C-alpha positions, 0 to 999 in steps of 0.5 A: 681903493676901487676893485678897478685900480686895483685890477689895473695895478695887477694887470700892469705888474703882470705885463711888466713881468711878462715883458721882463721874462721874454725880453731876457738877452740870451748870451752866447755859450762859450766853450773853451778847450785845451789843445797839447800834442807831442812835438817832432820837430820842436821842444816838448809840447806843442799847446793851444786854447780853442774858444767856440761859441754856441757849439753842440759836441759831435756837430761841426765846428763852423765859422758861426762857432769860432771865437779864437784860437791861442797857440802858445809857440815853441822854440821854432814858432812863435806864439800867435792868435787867430780871432773870429774878426780875422778868419778869412780862409777857413774854419772846419771840424768836428769835435765828438770827444771820442779820440778815435780819430774823428775829432779834428780842427782846421782853421786858417787866416792870411798869416797862420794855419792849424791842423789837427786830427785824423781821419779813418783808421789811425793809431794817433792824432796828428798836428801841425801848424805855422805861417800859411806862406812859409811853413819852414818854421812849422811845428808839427808832431803826434798824440795830440789831444783836445779837450774841453776845459769850461763852459760858460752861459749867462742870460742877462735881462734888458735894463728897459725890462728891469724898469718895467718889472719894478714899475709894476711892482711899485704899483702893485705895492702902492695899490695894496697899501691904499686898500689896507689903509682905507676900509671898504 
């Protein structure tokens, strides 16, 4: 095989590998938080799970970070879920992980709301949740905690990039085979 063919095969392989590396599709980083708060008006504890994407601890939680919120329900308030697709009123908060009153979350859609936190100097964290227009059955309490439980980040290559990489490697292998089988 002529050196120009070998150089072409190597160049194609490098282009394919470079294209593959640049075409990695970065999936969102998902982080889940468990909420637990002592009930005052309901029995036991209020429990919920918050899922955020691309959120950095200590920064503001915005609509772009919100994925879902699932409240488990109690003897007074049936469980509910708020998804990013049905948020139409507010998502607002800050989770610094300090547990000193600087952690808070407010979210609501047209049917439910959830508020958690404490602003300024306070001895414990308050929370309440319920129906937006009928707060008679709202759950509320104190000593709430919002704890991170998991974080997941994945990157996957685009299928076309894998094909280009495979073709480049196959071309390189074929050119090496031809070079070694024919003496120069």
